DRENRO-95177 format. One line per 8 residues: number of its first residue (from 1); their letters; for each residue x, y, z of N, C-alpha, C. Coordinates in steps of 0.001 Angstrom, whole numbers, plus 500000, padded with zeros to 6 digits. Layout:
NUM) a) X,Y,Z,X,Y,Z,X,Y,Z | ...
This chain:
1) mkrknlkl) 826043,449223,517128,825955,449414,518843,826130,450412,519375 | 826554,451991,518499,826686,452756,518707,824638,452986,518834 | 823933,452255,518093,822724,452626,517261,822291,451800,519036 | 822585,450557,519474,821760,450161,520838,822002,451581,521893 | 823257,452019,521666,823879,452775,522557,822560,454101,522956 | 822317,454428,521639,821295,455443,521513,820008,455213,521868 | 819181,454053,521356,818130,453697,521713,818165,453988,523292 | 819028,453060,524274,819143,452996,524885,819084,454145,526009
9) lafifaii) 819716,455422,525276,820047,456371,526101,818706,457991,525637 | 818492,456566,524441,816816,457748,524638,815644,457128,525265 | 815785,455999,525181,814908,455172,526694,814412,455510,527859 | 815781,455810,528161,816250,456141,529566,815511,457901,529211 | 816175,458584,528699,815295,459980,529059,814278,460281,528282 | 813653,459219,528121,811697,458892,528539,811216,458814,529577 | 812470,457891,530341,811266,457352,531700,811618,458663,532700 | 813254,459131,532350,813591,460256,533546,811701,461243,532881
17) fhvhalaq) 811504,461532,531262,811058,462627,531050,809249,462273,531800 | 808878,460868,531742,807885,460329,531815,807858,460520,533367 | 808725,460330,534382,808681,460301,535561,808482,461678,536176 | 809181,462945,535574,809191,463953,535806,808207,464557,535334 | 807301,464485,534822,806457,464685,533654,805025,464017,535006 | 804999,463095,535262,804215,462187,536266,804608,463113,537998 | 805572,463165,538020,805683,464304,539433,804902,465562,539120 | 805032,466620,538527,804433,467554,538612,802752,467660,537671
25) kqdlfpdg) 802459,466917,537093,800917,465990,537601,800706,465992,538899 | 801425,465492,539526,801104,465493,540700,800770,466242,542181 | 801493,467125,541454,801834,468291,542431,801566,469988,541481 | 800244,469869,541248,798838,470792,541173,798455,471672,541947 | 798347,472776,542256,797299,473399,542871,795826,472619,542309 | 794094,473143,543020,793096,472334,542345,792681,473132,540955 | 793316,474243,540483,793043,474827,539334,793765,474229,537905 | 794999,473052,539051,795725,472481,537941,796752,473230,537219
33) tpipdwfr) 797331,474381,537799,798022,475469,537726,799640,474673,538786 | 800596,474865,538166,802314,473516,539116,802120,474464,540659 | 802000,474130,541574,802723,473940,542595,803824,474386,542362 | 805045,475738,542984,806309,475840,543075,806706,475602,543726 | 808299,475448,543330,809345,474863,544178,809435,475526,545810 | 809032,476669,545700,808912,478045,546734,808420,477253,548459 | 807374,476189,548182,806254,475384,548700,806887,474027,549355 | 808350,474358,548584,809036,472021,549300,809965,472677,549993
41) qveetdir) 810361,474295,549853,811251,474567,550475,811305,475175,552085 | 811852,473992,552973,810812,473940,554594,812203,473868,555520 | 813375,474702,555462,814109,474802,556483,813668,475629,556918 | 813869,475371,558417,813918,477009,559854,814638,477863,559510 | 814004,478888,559905,815578,480315,559923,816233,479706,560698 | 817335,480164,560379,818479,480412,560397,819443,481904,561448 | 819648,481569,562536,819900,483045,562911,820704,483641,562544 | 821879,482462,562167,823964,483182,562023,823428,483643,560845
49) tlgkkfli) 822014,483610,559726,822457,484406,558797,821507,485732,558590 | 821245,486450,560251,820252,487776,560203,820910,488438,560434 | 822164,488728,560828,822655,489688,561499,823152,489862,562771 | 823447,490791,563650,823502,490772,564531,823077,490484,565426 | 823103,489834,566939,822324,489348,567826,822121,490663,568844 | 820874,490775,569382,820583,491451,570313,819893,490691,571659 | 820501,490725,572681,819668,489903,573929,819642,490685,574807 | 818622,490281,574929,817379,491954,575554,818378,491864,577479
57) tdygvind) 818653,490583,577556,819373,490860,579302,820657,491890,579018 | 820695,491880,577650,822741,492840,578067,821844,493707,577958 | 820105,494674,577713,820163,495907,577929,818941,496223,578775 | 819206,495824,580188,818722,496028,581278,817519,495359,581499 | 816989,494675,580211,815227,493670,580674,815973,492794,581997 | 815072,492261,582798,815643,491126,583458,814481,490344,583542 | 814791,488990,583792,814393,487598,583957,813238,487874,585573 | 812026,488362,584825,811180,488469,586259,808935,488682,585496
65) sniiqtek) 808434,487521,586114,807368,487323,585197,805882,488660,586016 | 806548,489226,586523,805871,490145,587524,806068,491836,587016 | 807191,492004,586361,807191,493104,585859,806917,493627,584714 | 806150,494081,584362,806104,495140,582989,807161,496099,582492 | 807386,494883,581372,809201,495815,580539,808494,496155,579338 | 807558,496235,578738,807607,497080,577379,808553,497342,576970 | 808527,498857,577586,808926,500052,577092,810975,499464,577180 | 811256,498689,577970,812478,498080,577754,813116,497134,576534
73) iqavidka) 811915,496053,576473,811957,494932,575140,811688,495963,574136 | 810788,497041,573915,810641,497421,572372,812105,498364,572409 | 812648,499080,573329,814169,499953,573460,815116,499193,572385 | 814686,497277,572886,816290,497057,572141,815575,496707,570572 | 814289,496712,570335,813892,496190,568685,814302,497846,568548 | 814033,498418,569273,814268,500342,568223,815810,499951,568152 | 816810,499693,568866,818006,499460,569213,818248,498838,568068 | 817896,497382,567294,818158,496618,566655,818012,497463,565210
81) sqsgggvv) 816951,497780,565082,816542,498481,563358,817634,500010,563495 | 817776,500593,564689,818503,501734,564152,819803,501130,563776 | 820115,500346,564401,822170,499134,563525,821984,498986,562888 | 820814,498824,561572,820924,498179,560678,819968,496615,560456 | 819600,496530,562027,818954,495033,562039,819829,494449,562588 | 818098,493005,562626,819681,491812,563607,818211,491116,564261 | 818668,490397,565342,818094,489523,565772,817868,489367,567262 | 816293,490133,567675,816110,490080,569400,815653,488831,569874
89) iipkgtfl) 816605,488511,570703,817234,487784,571224,816544,487407,573014 | 815062,486214,572702,814614,486428,574146,815676,484780,575516 | 816262,485240,576112,816926,484620,576527,815667,483220,577766 | 816368,482706,578355,815590,481594,578952,815330,482753,580413 | 813552,482061,581065,812835,483136,581716,811702,483060,581411 | 811139,484088,581959,809982,484188,581914,809893,486429,581430 | 809425,486868,580209,809734,488320,580504,808214,489154,579899 | 807607,489624,580728,806039,490324,580995,806196,491632,580309
97) sgslffkp) 805154,491367,579316,805544,492519,578264,803902,492828,577514 | 802924,494558,576983,802214,494695,576190,802780,494941,574861 | 802199,495361,574037,802230,495420,572262,803782,495668,572568 | 804559,494958,571430,806017,495037,570740,805796,495497,569374 | 806705,496122,568865,806166,496653,567775,807843,496641,566746 | 808049,494724,565929,808827,494915,565296,808601,495876,563408 | 810769,496208,563698,811083,496982,562842,811546,496630,561278 | 811439,497577,560289,812184,496634,559286,813520,495927,559236
105) nthlhlve) 814097,494989,558945,815233,494328,559336,815139,493511,560389 | 814835,493794,561536,814265,492674,563242,814043,491671,562821 | 814494,490947,563703,813510,489555,564131,813469,489187,565490 | 812454,487790,565455,812653,487914,567160,813014,485873,567448 | 813605,485772,568173,814100,485000,568619,814242,484462,570308 | 813248,482969,569849,813063,482711,571997,814009,481513,571372 | 814752,481598,572641,815271,480457,573055,814983,478780,573825 | 815629,477908,573394,815175,476868,574553,814850,477404,576383
113) gatlkgsd) 812997,477105,576545,813246,477871,577923,812526,479494,577524 | 812470,479887,576733,812259,481083,577413,810881,481535,577247 | 810174,482335,577722,808736,482765,577358,809073,484021,577497 | 808428,484586,576323,807476,486334,576556,806240,485958,576361 | 806300,486780,578006,804090,486468,578367,803688,487805,578081 | 802766,487745,577828,801605,488871,577775,801257,489490,578788 | 801097,490514,579007,800207,491083,580193,798404,490502,579959 | 798363,490387,581271,797058,490422,581743,795819,491578,581444
121) disnfviv) 796781,493100,581486,796162,494306,581791,796068,494626,580621 | 794223,494980,579868,794570,495269,578331,795168,496785,578327 | 795178,497656,579142,795660,498801,579316,797488,498831,579123 | 797877,497995,578555,799532,497139,578582,799455,497409,576925 | 798047,497297,576187,798193,497423,574714,797587,498650,574539 | 798428,499244,572929,797468,500478,572502,797302,500080,571646 | 796317,501447,571394,795169,501275,570632,795741,501817,569221 | 796205,500728,568278,796100,501057,566764,795330,501162,565510
129) ntrmegqt) 795452,501639,564121,795215,500909,563155,794970,499528,562839 | 794091,498723,562978,794664,497552,562248,793449,496776,561757 | 793561,495413,561892,792354,495048,561174,791763,493850,562169 | 790692,493401,561470,789877,492849,562742,788225,492280,562239 | 788475,490989,561930,786689,490690,561292,786255,491336,560442 | 787435,491284,559739,786870,491801,557879,786786,493441,557722 | 787234,493715,559098,787153,495127,559044,788377,495949,559541 | 788574,497498,558688,790028,497868,559178,789195,499201,560305
137) lkyfaalv) 789792,499245,560756,789756,499885,562556,790386,500134,563407 | 790306,501130,564386,790767,501055,565574,790970,500060,566604 | 791968,499732,566738,791987,498088,568127,792736,498489,568622 | 792799,497039,569940,794310,497042,570359,795484,496475,569811 | 796606,496623,569484,797556,496037,568960,798062,494429,569216 | 798464,494035,568390,798711,492275,569015,799826,492214,570233 | 800039,491244,570799,801298,491502,571627,802780,491882,571057 | 802461,490818,569754,803942,490733,568656,803142,491316,567811
145) nadkvdgf) 803621,492199,567049,803286,493203,565785,804634,493203,564990 | 804244,493499,563295,805210,493290,562722,804167,494100,561357 | 804381,495066,560940,803600,495779,559666,805016,496249,558673 | 804662,495795,557423,805691,496474,556746,807276,495862,556931 | 807520,494471,557024,808567,493901,557755,808980,492681,556765 | 808885,493054,555193,809664,492060,554577,810745,491075,555265 | 810519,490394,554621,811359,489121,555477,811500,488592,557205 | 810739,489353,557837,810549,489299,559254,810280,487372,559650
153) tisgkgti) 811188,487007,560678,810813,485629,561782,810588,485754,562826 | 809740,484543,563132,809365,484423,564286,810597,483063,564600 | 811541,482599,565460,811864,481346,565325,812130,481033,566897 | 812944,479482,566813,813498,479253,568294,812742,478360,568708 | 812824,477895,569948,812063,476273,571048,811452,477045,571405 | 811042,478200,572081,811286,479265,573160,809529,479545,572432 | 808466,480088,573836,807137,480322,573543,806033,481414,573986 | 805900,481922,573093,804943,483352,573261,803319,482814,574116
161) ngnglryw) 803716,483456,575193,802035,482923,575730,801650,484091,576224 | 800197,484014,575317,799141,485029,575814,798824,485143,577307 | 798700,484785,577969,798274,484630,579411,796846,485097,579304 | 796139,484143,578944,794872,484695,578287,793745,484785,579312 | 793910,483673,580343,792591,483428,581319,791842,484545,581785 | 792624,485687,582341,791938,486575,582521,790608,487519,581863 | 791340,487474,580432,790415,487925,578941,788667,486835,578840 | 789502,485898,579153,788329,485223,578584,787396,485303,579458
169) esfwlrre) 788149,484811,580921,786452,484820,582125,785845,485787,581771 | 786386,487438,581706,786168,488241,581568,784872,488321,580265 | 785040,487746,579441,784270,487945,577993,782878,486816,578140 | 783554,485565,579381,782040,484805,579123,781263,485562,580722 | 781545,486289,581318,781019,486741,582294,780205,487985,581680 | 780692,488345,580465,780120,489447,579782,779216,488981,579213 | 779061,487887,578745,778374,487340,577729,777127,486814,578975 | 777264,486610,579701,776529,486516,580875,775554,487466,581081
177) vnpkctnm) 775844,488570,580708,774705,490165,581127,773965,490391,579939 | 775085,490199,578599,774316,490390,577338,774880,489558,575792 | 774190,488373,576110,774219,487617,575369,774682,487912,573854 | 773622,488965,573745,774217,489313,572299,775986,490093,572120 | 776827,490207,572519,777846,490532,572797,778686,490004,571298 | 779420,490922,571095,780682,490706,569736,781973,489988,570604 | 782930,488618,569648,784041,489234,570169,784971,490314,570485 | 784463,491329,569908,785456,492765,569946,784501,493814,570958
185) delrprlv) 783829,493005,571265,782867,494300,572301,783709,494023,573815 | 784265,492598,573828,785115,491997,575339,786605,492641,574982 | 786987,493845,575331,788238,494227,574808,789827,493132,575153 | 790175,492807,574213,791382,491879,574207,792061,491886,573254 | 793102,491474,573434,794620,491982,572034,794829,490203,571367 | 795252,490131,570646,795659,489247,569476,797081,488616,570543 | 797730,487526,569829,798557,487266,570102,799912,487488,569156 | 799891,487214,568215,800756,487674,566840,799508,488065,565295
193) yisnskdv) 800233,489470,565196,799926,490359,564578,801122,490081,563350 | 801076,490041,562038,801646,490578,561081,801372,491095,559388 | 801487,492657,558767,800928,492542,558149,801468,493359,556549 | 801179,493278,555484,801563,494207,554738,802939,493454,554809 | 803327,492420,554518,804642,491858,554592,804821,490812,553752 | 806224,490637,553098,806803,489313,552169,807449,488585,552653 | 807560,487647,552620,809000,486519,553194,808683,486393,553970 | 808063,485512,554842,807420,485537,556090,807531,484163,556754
201) qlsgvrli) 808443,484168,558502,808456,482735,558652,808551,482745,560233 | 807312,481694,560351,807525,481346,561877,807836,479822,562054 | 808166,479749,563199,809376,478202,563058,809277,477909,564291 | 809255,476977,564651,809249,475715,565590,808897,476428,566992 | 808476,477615,567131,807907,477918,568931,806749,477974,569253 | 806349,477552,570282,804857,477672,571267,803997,478482,571285 | 803417,478666,570529,802125,479729,570729,800768,479731,571499 | 800540,479997,572559,799494,479538,573671,798709,480703,573708
209) nspfwtth) 797930,480044,574550,797018,480662,575602,796755,482334,575147 | 796363,482528,573990,796303,484004,572958,794889,484213,573946 | 794796,485498,574432,793642,486288,574304,792127,486234,573781 | 793043,485923,572088,792325,486138,570952,792828,486061,570290 | 792802,486241,568916,793176,485277,567491,794405,484782,568159 | 795082,483748,567669,796710,483606,568065,797832,484180,567010 | 797518,483750,565652,798231,483961,564667,797428,485035,563577 | 797790,486098,562973,796693,487046,562406,797608,488091,561060
217) iykcenvk) 797906,486765,560212,798442,487388,559142,797341,488243,558080 | 797547,489596,557569,797022,489947,556849,798084,490694,555721 | 797513,490334,554631,797912,490983,553387,799310,490981,553188 | 799618,490058,552925,801129,489378,553412,801286,488031,552208 | 802429,487959,551397,802722,487013,550573,804190,486622,551152 | 804324,484561,550628,804908,483976,550855,805120,484237,552197 | 804155,483300,552828,804408,482896,554536,804335,481890,554593 | 805260,481221,555592,805615,479869,555945,805787,479874,557841
225) llnlyifs) 804842,478926,558052,804224,478546,559396,804592,477163,559317 | 806107,476647,560040,806424,475338,560523,806774,475199,561442 | 806732,473838,562208,806821,472947,563354,806435,474135,564484 | 805622,474344,563993,804893,475002,565428,803687,474839,566532 | 803258,474733,567696,802845,474290,568474,801506,475245,569216 | 800443,475342,569076,799738,476330,568746,798528,475771,569922 | 798175,476768,570889,796891,476324,572074,796764,476950,572929 | 795542,476536,573231,794182,477329,573885,793330,476153,574414
233) psepvkap) 792704,476244,575727,792174,475218,575980,790495,475817,576208 | 789965,474018,575744,788793,474306,575899,788021,474225,576934 | 788708,473970,578048,787935,473066,579220,790004,473582,580299 | 789552,473791,581817,788192,473782,582359,787361,475442,581997 | 788270,476474,581680,787559,477606,580748,787849,477926,579504 | 786783,478102,578305,786984,478298,577045,788072,479099,576850 | 788347,479003,576266,789354,480388,575466,788786,480518,574232 | 787641,481722,574200,786760,482081,573277,787748,482843,572292
241) stdavdld) 787269,482121,570920,787852,482958,569754,789391,482775,569781 | 789920,481921,570047,791385,482312,569557,791820,481393,568404 | 791360,481385,567062,791706,480649,566287,793021,480700,565969 | 793755,479300,565550,795486,479258,565465,795748,479945,564450 | 795209,480276,563386,796179,480786,562202,794306,481020,561283 | 795030,482858,561248,793727,483650,560786,794449,484079,559436 | 794189,484047,558144,794857,484280,557153,793790,484961,555941 | 794302,486049,556154,793118,487629,555906,793725,488539,555054
249) vctnvlik) 793245,487788,553136,794392,488609,552021,795450,488125,552078 | 795669,486888,552067,797007,486357,551459,797557,485273,550334 | 798807,485830,550408,798872,484638,548687,800453,484415,548696 | 800302,482508,548453,800823,481622,548962,801570,481883,550305 | 800964,480896,550665,800736,480168,552466,801216,479231,552740 | 802344,478681,552851,802664,476850,553916,802100,476570,554971 | 801784,476258,555325,801218,475623,557059,801713,474270,556975 | 802728,473888,557564,803121,472428,557459,803695,471784,559150
257) ncymsvnd) 803704,470532,559342,804254,470242,560521,803763,470923,562103 | 802662,471626,561812,802170,472020,563225,801017,471618,563885 | 801391,471575,564877,800551,471095,566076,799537,472350,566488 | 797581,472031,565888,796866,472908,566583,795966,472919,567540 | 795586,473245,568285,794455,472782,569190,793667,473948,570004 | 792373,474301,569458,792222,475539,569608,791141,475696,570400 | 790156,476917,570705,788402,476826,570954,787929,477521,570156 | 788335,477613,568834,787831,478059,567707,787914,477614,566631
265) davalkgg) 788478,478229,565788,789117,477343,564484,790558,477340,564264 | 791309,476338,563329,792301,475895,563448,793256,476628,562598 | 792608,476943,561416,793275,477544,559869,791691,478127,559567 | 791211,479740,559432,790168,479926,559441,790894,481475,557969 | 790286,481368,556769,790242,482257,556142,789450,483265,555918 | 789792,484489,556023,789585,485859,555830,789631,486742,554864 | 789123,487974,555070,789260,488749,554052,788153,489613,553668 | 787101,490068,554547,786147,491062,553809,785101,490438,554468
273) kgpladkd) 784245,491834,554807,782744,491183,555307,781521,492294,554601 | 780568,492156,554500,779700,492924,554163,779132,493533,552782 | 777936,494060,552530,777749,493561,551166,778493,494278,549874 | 779038,495682,550062,780241,496063,549428,781794,495199,549825 | 782186,494257,550323,783085,494128,550617,783790,493906,549772 | 783583,493406,548496,784340,493314,547188,784795,494433,546344 | 784196,495636,546902,783983,497174,546382,784924,497629,547409 | 785873,496954,548299,786467,497481,549806,788079,497279,548926
281) enngsnrn) 789204,498335,549389,790666,497547,548917,791640,496957,549650 | 790436,497753,551169,790906,496915,552172,790797,494940,552501 | 789779,494748,551609,789494,493527,551300,790290,492607,550314 | 789570,491346,549940,790920,490358,549410,790224,489175,549431 | 791201,488347,548277,791204,486899,548224,792148,486653,548858 | 792387,485464,549420,793588,483929,550206,793760,483219,548721 | 795059,482931,548200,795426,482453,546856,796081,481457,547373 | 796452,480656,546766,797129,479486,546829,798253,479391,548424
289) iiiedcvy) 797002,478295,549001,797095,478114,550651,797794,476847,550694 | 798531,476365,551461,799011,474494,551518,798725,474639,552699 | 798023,473189,553585,798316,472921,555252,798111,471771,555141 | 799635,471378,555575,799907,470207,554562,800753,469249,556388 | 800855,467960,556390,801590,467216,557245,801106,467760,558484 | 800163,468047,559262,799517,469003,560348,799190,468032,561238 | 799343,468025,562393,798226,467319,563712,797240,468084,564027 | 795941,468083,564548,794747,468619,564795,794541,468099,566279
297) gfchgalt) 794280,468891,567445,793679,468428,568428,792350,469452,568268 | 791802,469618,569290,790561,469902,569894,789960,471152,568701 | 789035,471575,567633,789158,472808,567270,787608,472857,566545 | 786804,474005,566535,785976,474567,565968,786010,473795,564556 | 786510,474369,563709,786706,474117,562517,788336,473478,561713 | 788798,472414,561091,790312,472187,560696,790399,473059,559897 | 789321,473340,559045,790198,474060,557212,788036,474992,557568 | 788281,476180,557606,786938,476951,557500,786889,478110,556695
305) lgsesihn) 786486,478562,555480,786305,479434,554956,785440,480114,555209 | 785174,481595,556393,784609,482640,556699,785071,482695,558047 | 783927,483332,558400,783118,483977,558022,782729,485407,557482 | 784205,486159,557723,784147,486988,557042,785773,486880,555817 | 784767,486220,554788,785434,486044,553289,785296,486255,552492 | 785640,486747,551082,785239,487416,550105,785419,486251,548718 | 786688,485560,549112,786920,484812,548106,788843,484085,548284 | 787868,482920,548056,789402,481955,548511,789782,480992,547124
313) hniilrrt) 790682,480680,546374,791399,479848,545419,792357,479628,545725 | 792679,478255,545111,793083,476907,545915,793786,477033,546896 | 793245,476185,547459,793406,476184,549044,793424,474888,549271 | 794219,474262,550112,794421,472880,549989,795114,472202,551396 | 794180,471270,551849,794554,470426,552948,794855,468941,552836 | 796092,468544,553573,796661,467152,553162,797430,466841,554138 | 797471,465581,553723,798478,464399,554870,797839,465071,556267 | 796548,465122,556611,796669,465788,558135,795895,464496,558920
321) rvdnakrl) 796205,464969,560175,795719,463697,561538,794801,464866,562304 | 793417,464239,561964,792612,465461,562967,792094,464785,564501 | 791719,464787,565019,791032,464428,566382,790275,465261,567075 | 789374,464913,566861,788105,465596,568054,787908,467107,567847 | 787937,466895,565891,787469,468858,565768,785534,468424,565678 | 785212,469426,565260,783993,469599,564944,783400,469624,563503 | 784144,470523,563042,784105,469698,561052,785371,470156,560444 | 785469,469245,559805,786541,468640,558618,787113,469797,557941
329) lwlkmrpd) 786010,470213,556980,785897,470835,556056,784316,471773,556691 | 784422,473349,556967,783514,474301,557260,783924,475719,556252 | 782076,475532,555539,782316,476899,554313,781607,477519,555216 | 781516,478768,555631,780341,479623,556090,779922,480375,555282 | 779036,480381,555037,778281,481295,553550,777429,482180,554231 | 777725,482943,554686,777563,484436,555302,776662,485188,553894 | 775032,485427,554618,774435,485595,553540,774038,487347,553456 | 774874,488040,554531,775085,489280,554281,776710,490066,553122
337) tpqnyeyi) 777306,489248,552649,778083,489233,551840,778619,488010,550086 | 778623,488907,549313,779310,488285,547923,780366,487356,548312 | 780394,486163,548662,781756,485235,549101,781389,484336,547701 | 783004,483819,547052,782497,483065,546036,784133,481614,546620 | 784294,480874,546511,785010,479416,547189,785384,478763,546545 | 786134,478595,545498,786475,478095,544840,788012,477100,544720 | 788329,475977,544030,789023,474990,543803,789896,474806,545586 | 789412,474146,546036,789547,473664,547036,789948,472298,547268
345) lveditgn) 790844,471382,548003,791165,470460,547713,791601,469824,549797 | 790812,468757,549918,790938,468160,551269,791288,466902,550851 | 792607,466497,550884,792468,464978,551046,794036,464309,551690 | 793714,462838,551463,794574,462157,552875,794751,462837,553905 | 793788,462561,554830,793238,463206,555965,792543,461411,557177 | 792687,461327,558164,792260,460378,559142,792334,461156,560019 | 791591,460459,561110,790853,461246,562743,789182,460611,562509 | 788872,461398,562912,787181,462247,563653,787110,463479,563866
353) asnflfiq) 785749,463455,563730,785117,464911,563664,783585,464733,563967 | 782947,465850,564290,781381,465777,564614,781353,466021,563563 | 781486,466718,562279,781061,467335,560830,781966,467072,560326 | 781733,466218,558866,782730,465777,557653,782641,466995,556595 | 781604,467400,556037,781602,468417,555200,780261,469340,556487 | 780600,470646,556451,779733,471505,556587,779506,472739,556215 | 778376,473251,555386,777974,474232,554451,776571,474899,555524 | 776468,475804,555846,775159,476022,556769,775144,477720,556012
361) pwtqffdl) 774279,478577,555913,774120,479939,556244,775126,480432,557394 | 775786,481460,557656,776183,481903,558395,775299,482856,558471 | 774814,483289,559597,773961,484563,560499,774372,485424,561441 | 775097,484946,562032,775362,485450,563216,775848,487160,562836 | 775259,487877,563706,776168,489333,563326,775421,489640,561755 | 774588,489452,561004,773767,489892,559636,773871,490975,559816 | 774202,491673,558824,773938,493146,558666,774253,493326,556678 | 773053,493663,556398,773092,494496,554976,773376,495442,554920
369) kgqtnipl) 773993,496465,555638,774216,497684,556218,773378,498965,555015 | 772548,498644,555009,771042,499707,554256,770802,499267,552703 | 772047,497816,552944,771168,497577,551187,770356,496725,551111 | 769768,496347,550350,767830,495822,549988,768266,494462,549391 | 769313,493763,548472,769818,492871,548093,770900,492057,548376 | 770482,491116,549033,771381,489751,549696,772099,489617,548357 | 773489,489583,548724,773982,488798,547341,774215,487188,547523 | 774601,487310,546337,774311,485821,546253,775947,485334,546344
377) syssnvtm) 776408,483786,547022,777273,483408,546536,777142,482017,546090 | 778443,481444,545822,779630,480532,545566,780492,480019,546076 | 780039,478351,545975,781231,477482,546045,781639,476421,545149 | 782791,476580,544349,782744,475306,542967,784038,474713,543541 | 784344,473971,542603,785673,472623,542692,786214,472397,543990 | 785589,471534,544634,785818,471239,545998,785789,469597,545945 | 787298,469203,546148,787300,467723,546182,787806,467294,547583 | 786830,466480,547708,787458,465530,549233,787896,464299,548928
385) rninfkcs) 788757,463644,548856,789521,462526,548682,790013,461630,549090 | 790954,460743,549021,791132,459492,550139,791690,460171,551555 | 790474,460085,552009,790046,460192,553401,789864,458813,554071 | 790128,458425,555485,789277,457491,556321,789254,458284,557278 | 787680,458250,557587,787347,458370,559006,786206,458644,559515 | 785893,459411,561088,784914,459100,561761,783806,460311,562189 | 783111,459925,561610,781844,461082,562272,780615,460830,562750 | 780085,462257,562866,778657,461893,563406,777993,461834,562427
393) tlfnvsns) 777928,463289,561175,777540,463664,560581,778138,463551,558753 | 778580,463326,558067,778628,462856,556835,778405,464147,556673 | 777072,464524,555808,776912,465378,555339,776067,466598,555583 | 776488,467456,556662,775288,468465,557239,775405,469771,556487 | 775209,469493,555360,774829,470987,554380,772978,471153,554115 | 772941,472702,553753,771296,473336,553991,771389,473716,552526 | 770701,472934,551847,770199,473720,550553,769736,475452,550719 | 769937,476361,549930,769824,477458,549941,769606,478445,548761
401) dqyelsnf) 768575,479277,549152,768692,480250,547551,769826,481574,548233 | 770266,480951,548877,771810,482151,549019,772655,482491,548504 | 773390,480982,548188,774858,480563,547356,774056,478866,546703 | 774754,479003,545858,774888,478107,544956,776256,476773,544971 | 775796,475977,545277,776751,474152,545371,777079,474048,543805 | 778200,474253,543651,778588,473252,541853,779852,472016,541786 | 780292,471824,541063,781546,471192,540935,781640,470353,541900 | 781425,469168,543099,781669,469174,543931,782330,467650,543794
409) tfenlnie) 783580,466883,544398,783963,465351,544264,784016,465058,545634 | 783463,463888,545801,784036,462678,547159,784273,461657,546457 | 785761,461438,546407,786668,460242,546039,787160,458955,547060 | 787467,458594,546801,788110,457180,547882,787713,457927,548808 | 786457,457675,549601,786192,457501,550761,785747,456638,551618 | 786022,456040,553269,786183,455611,553924,785279,455903,555134 | 784212,455914,555392,783221,456685,556460,782832,455911,557458 | 782927,455818,558725,781967,455603,559647,781312,457096,560413
417) atkgtiqt) 779607,456363,559895,779543,457721,560265,777615,457673,560367 | 777404,458166,561716,775826,457876,562557,775025,458112,561656 | 775200,459311,561220,774105,460008,559941,775069,460058,558883 | 774811,459051,557820,775795,458617,556603,774970,459164,555760 | 774055,460438,555522,772790,460415,554088,773964,461380,553910 | 773682,461672,552092,774329,462819,551639,773449,462801,550756 | 772701,463955,550481,771940,464400,549650,772494,465587,547965 | 772124,464667,547044,773432,464558,545803,772756,465874,545029
425) dyiknftl) 771582,465600,545691,770930,467363,544988,770662,468871,545451 | 771796,468562,546025,772358,469592,547045,773258,470436,546152 | 773723,469799,545539,775423,470405,544589,774644,470190,543380 | 775093,470684,542342,775169,471263,541215,776451,470413,540779 | 776053,469004,539952,777783,468638,539015,778301,467767,540253 | 777628,467494,541200,778309,465945,542686,779229,464987,542096 | 780074,464898,541833,781078,463624,541319,781003,462150,543100 | 780906,461332,543068,781056,460693,544068,781278,459418,543004
433) knviinge) 783121,458885,543966,783462,457818,543332,784092,456898,544367 | 784333,455847,544778,784446,454727,546055,784251,455350,547217 | 782918,455393,547497,782356,455801,548652,781817,455484,549886 | 782688,455060,550821,782088,453766,551815,781410,454362,553049 | 780533,453898,553316,779844,454166,554302,779573,453754,555342 | 780105,453635,556643,779955,452104,557723,779900,450614,556853 | 780757,450212,555859,781766,449240,555662,780297,448923,554069 | 780282,449676,553854,778919,449181,552576,779709,450515,551393
441) kky) 779476,449756,550192,780390,450827,549053,778899,451763,548473 | 778397,452516,548749,777353,453348,548914,777630,454297,546864 | 778039,454694,546613,778569,455204,545568,779760,455003,544737
């Protein structure tokens, strides 16, 4: 009897071990390393755990959408910091401001019905040393800024509104006068900029109408963006360069249960540009990035690597609905910059886009900065699988001597495409398994 019980116990333990091993096997980064439990911990910020609350209207800030109150709101942030930290609370109402700077141990919370609204006058935003388009330089601060603020959180059910219409209209007018003007020639602020920080969380809030990039995260580690609504319009006035999330030299980032619809890329990976970009200590890699359980509206790229990017490793986009994107996966291969995009997984996607896979040389504002040799770039170990999708062009990829593409996999794809041709010889070691195009199994 005891022997039977021991056998039964051993059998049960074997099953448990097998199930656990299978679960671990199924939850891996593309390079085969286990995804840590940190990525499965998705509780939103509880401000009751963050210390004293500083309600801005208790300190002379009034509910008025026409009066700039930058100095008064900043004074509340400073008071919270000087008091040992706490949560700066925006109550119901609309509060107009220029650039704000959060300090160590301070947090931002917007209650339901609260709006922190950015000024549409650029003079209300200070010039600082910052990071823009793969460069470290002087430029305008964002509306909300946090540098070296470990544990920083933005939470609540309220709204941060960039009030971008005036900036957008001015940008397009400048383009009519000078078609070659860059994004930064028309001076405008970002909505949220967080840099050099660990253990950051943005949850619950609405981030809308940014004049420039919506959320820019630079040199941060352990960042979670949860349950956000991120929007800028594509009509009647296009909101130029209003990327939803720009990750710039970041490690361990989770973007989960977010809605993103912007007139540029939804999630873009940055990190530096130029022929010597990999030698600059201000630049670097993005590693261990997971975007999951999201919904996309209009955007230029659902997941975009580049245009200012030198190295991306372990990037996952999964369990997501895409509606009306221009591109599902976009690899911007910039010929003036050494790039290495590796271990990328796009899986369990439904919806539609103009292009399924888009890989082209990115030559806008090409600049070798005096160097004579064009650096060779690489993209490898890219997998797109378990996808039911409609698109105009399935495989919009250019063959080029400026980059090498290798070890791509298309698996379990059911694609409706106007142009469904795949140029298999453009990619070295291209694996195709169970690829159905327009109802016919092609591979």
